[in-house]
N, C-alpha and C positions, 0 to 999 in steps of 0.2 A: 384287832385286824387279823385277817387267817394269812396262815404262812406264805400265800402265792402272794397274795397281797402286798408283806412285808418285803418279799423277795424282789417283786417290781421297784419298790420304793428304793430299797438298797442299790438294783440297778441304776437307778434313774442318777443317782450322783456317780456310779462308777463310769456311766458311759463318757460325759465330759470330759475324762480323761484319755478316752480312746479314739479322738478324733484325726489325733496326725498320723496314728502307727496301721490300722486299717485292716479289716477283714471284711466279710460282709454277715451280717447280721442274719440269726435263722433260729436254726431249734436244737437242741440235743434230748435226751432222754435220762434219768437219774434216776432208777428204778422204773415206777409206774408215772411218774411225773413228768409232766410236758414242761419244759423251763425255754423259753425262746428267749428268754431274758437275757441268756448267759453268753450268747454270743459278740463277738468285739463286732464294734461298728468299721466301716471301712467306706473308703472313695475309690477303691478298685474297683476294676470294670469285672462283672457277673460274669463266670465262666459258662454259665447256658442264659438265653435270652429270660427275660422275666415277664413279670403279668404286667408291667406298665403300670404299676401301682392300682389305686382303687379308680383314679381319674374322674371322678364325679362332675369335674370340670376342665372337658377334654376336645380337641381338636379331631376333626376328622382326617386330617391329613397333615402331614409333617410341615410344619412352618405356617400352621395357620389357614390354611387353605380351606378348611371345613364351611363357617360361615353357619348364620341360623336362618335356614330358609322353610322354615315350615309354615305350612299355610293351614291356620286351623280349620279350615274349611273344607278342607282333605277330607274324605269317609272313605271307608271301603269295610266290608264285612268279614271277621273271622271265623271260617269255618274250623270247629274244634269234633275230635270224636265224641260221639253218644255215648257216655256213660254205661257201660253191659250191667245189667240186673241181676245177668246170672248169679251164682257163687263164684265169690273171687277171693284168692287166700288174702288173709289177714297179714297186713303189711306191719313189722314191728318197728317203727320211725326212731325209736330209742338205739335201735340195733343200728337201724342204716345210719344215723348219727354216729354214734362210734364206728362204723367202718369208715366213715368220711374223715371222721378224726385221725383215725387210724395213719390215713395216707398223707394228713398235713405234713410230716416231717421226714417222708420216706427217702427221699433227695436231699441228703444235705447240702450239695452241690448247687441246687436251685437258687438262682437268686440270693434273697438273703434267707436261704433255710428253712421255708414256710410255703406250701403252697394256698394259705390261707389268704392273703393279700388277692392274689386271683381268682379266689372261690368269692369272695366279698362282690370284686369288680362285675363278675359274670353275672351275681344275683342283682347287683343293684341296673348293669346296661339292660339285664332283660326285664326290669320291672319298670324302668325310669323313660318308658317311649309312651306311658301313659295319656291320654287327653280326655279329661272329664268332661267337655261340652259334646263331640263326638261318641266317647265311652268307648274308644279304640285304643291297642297296645295294652302294656302293661305285663305282670306275669304269665298272666293266661293265656294258653298257646304255644309259649316256647316258641317262637316263630327265628329265633335265631337260628335255628337247624335249618334252615333255609339260606341257598346262597344269597339270594339279596340282603337280607339284614345282618348276614355273618359277614357281608364286605364292607357294611359302612365303615369310614374309616374311623370312628369312636368305639368299635369293636374289636379294633388291632390288637392282636395276642391272644383273644379269646377262647380260640379256637385250644389252647395249652388248656384250660381250664373244663372245656367242654370234653374234651379226648379224655381227660383222667377221668371224670365223672362218669362216662362210658362205662369203667367197669365195674361203677357201682349200677347200675342201669342192666347190665346184663347178670348181675346176681338180683336183682329186684328188679324184674321187667315191668311187673306191675303198677311201679311209681311213675308218673308221669314225667317228662322233663323240666316241666314249671315245676313240680312241687318238689323235684331231685335238685335244681339248681339253686332255688329259695333255701332251702335245710340247710345247704352246705353253705350258704352265705350266713346264717345262723350259728352253725357249729364251729365255723372260721372266727367270726366276733366273739364269741363265748371262749374256746379253746384259747385265744390269744390274751384272756384276761379281761374281757369286756362284759357286758350287763348280760343278764336272762332275756332273752327277745321272745316273748310266746310266738307260738308258729300254728297255722292250721294247714289242711291238706285238703285239696279241691281244685287242683287246676288240670284242667285238660288242655291236652296237646292237640295243636291247629295240623290239618290234613293235608295244607297246601302252601305253596311260596307266596301267593296270590294274598296271604292273609298277616305279609310282613308291614311293618311299620315302612313309610317314607323316612328316607335318610335326613338328618338335620333336628330330631327329636330330642336328643341329648346337648348339652351347653355347651359352648365353644368358651375355653378358658380365655381367651386373648380379650375378650369382652368386658364389658362394666357392668356395676350391679343391676343396672335397672334392666338388662339382658338376662340375670341369673333368676330376676323375679320374674318376667315373663315365663321363662322354660318352667318352674317351679310351681307358678302361680296354676300354671294350664293345668298341672296332676293333680291340684289341691293343695297344696303346702301354703304355709303362711310364713313369715321372716322366720320365726324361734324355730319351725321344724328345717327350713333349709340352713340355719346355722348349726343345728343339732346334727344333720345330716352328714356336714362338712367336718365333724369331727372324726368321720370315716376316712378320715385321710392322718390320722395317726398310726395308720396300713398301709405297708406297701413303699411305694417309689415309682417315679415316671421314668419312661425310657424314650431315647429319641427315636427308636425306630416304632413307637407305639402313638406318641402323642405327640412327638416334637419336644416335649422337654425333657429335663433328664434330672433326677436326684430323688432322696427320700424328704417328708416333710419335718421329719425330726429324728435321733440318731438312735431311736428302738424301732424299726417299722414293724419289727413282729409283734410289737405290745400294744394291746388294745388300752390308752389311757387320756387323760385330758392334755396330754403335753403337747399334742398340735397346738391347742387353743393357748397354752403357754409361750411357745414358740411365736404364733401371731403377732399375742401382746406386748410381749418381754424383748422380741430382738430388734435390731436395726436392720431394716432391709435395703438393700442395694441393689440395682439394676446391672443384671451380666447379658451382654448379648451374645447369643447362639451361634452354632458354625451354620445351621439353615437358614441364619438373618433373624430370627427372632427373639426373643427375649423373656428371660423369666426375673423374680426378683431372687437374692440367694442373701443367707444371713452373710453379715458383714465381719463378724470373727469366726464364721464356719461355711466357707462358698462353697460346699458339697451339700449345704442344706437349702430347700429350697421353698419358696412359695409360688403359685403361678398368679400371674396378672390377676385376675378375677377376684383370686382371694383378698390380695391387698386393697384392694376396691371398694369389696366386700367390709373392711375392717374401717374403712373410712368413711362410711357412711353410717349416720348415727343410728339408725333403728336398728342395722344388723350388730353396729361393734358392742352395744348393752349385752346382745347373748354370747358375744366373745369374751367379753371381759367376765360375764357370770359364770360362765365355763371353764374360765382359764381359774376360775378362785375356788370352782366347787366341782369337784367330779363327780362327785354323789349326784346332784342335780343334772350335770351332763349325761350320766350314764342312764336315768331316767327319761329322759327328755331322749335320748339315740333311742334307746329300746322302744317307745311309741312311735317314733317317726319311721324308724325301719323298717317295724310291724306294718304300718301301715304303707309304706313304699312296696314292698313284698307282698300285699295283697291286692292291687292296684288293679281294675279291670278283671278280677275274680268272681264269679259268680257264685259265692258263697250262698246257703240256704240259711242260715243263723243256727243250726244244730248242729256243727261240725265240733268235736273233740280240739279243743287248743293244748296243745302240749308245751310244756316248759322242761326243756330236756337236761339231764345230768350230766355235768362237765365228766369226761375221764377224766382229767387232771385234780379233780377235787380232794 
């Protein structure tokens, strides 16, 4: 076991004793090693509004007003910039990765102390709009740059991530926003102790707001497992891939002003582990009514930890449950499956030619 993973393991044991005291999980640096696991956990309100967690299963508005109203017959054409064939600066993607990694903990007062979760959420929400039948949406185009899609309820709070990454784009203006946002998601996962995620460049930025996807393509967390399947099957995922992607909820937390829900999915929300699956499978979940009139599941023994309604519906589904239980027992298998599914997600809708270089980025905390 390498030193980082050993430290993570020790941290899982210690976080259980911190639940009643409180602080905000995040990151500090010890020499050159990023140690996100060393912050204490807290139910204290963050000093600054945060990422809203990853919110793979999200409401379009507080209290569940979103609903899933995407019509698969809707079609539109995404106009993207034509790649310039003249000489172009060769981008050092490893250096861009390193610069993003240096940003992750630059504000210890932010949320749980890391921008990682909001970067993963940006990568996910900019990619998860894909429709395999109409071949629209996905990470190609970076259409969340435009007001219509930026204003979708599911994207509440993501201006934080887009604005932060604008600093990187100014330094490397040759990189497309689609490439930048997905690269940031890969960096966030790896720097949090997660698996290596292979990545390719090649996304082209859309030229106009008319290229935005219609609202309602992302899941509604209040609905049941059949709705979740509808949304992810539309993108081309199967049950195993859906559950693997859901494991990204080991990072981040929900915020009432973002999704209508509140709290982290487990006690160390800046550490990428299989703890999310252990929590789903091993804890007693009870319903809690929220101030906005909605409800969520909370851990009976630690009501600051929550699950979205759809997640427990999924766990009670026979086909989904077997993957939850598998990943709760086997972190390595989860890492392998998440890496493959996340790579697939980030490449939805991208017109790759097949000869692109595949990058496997070196961690800055290795």
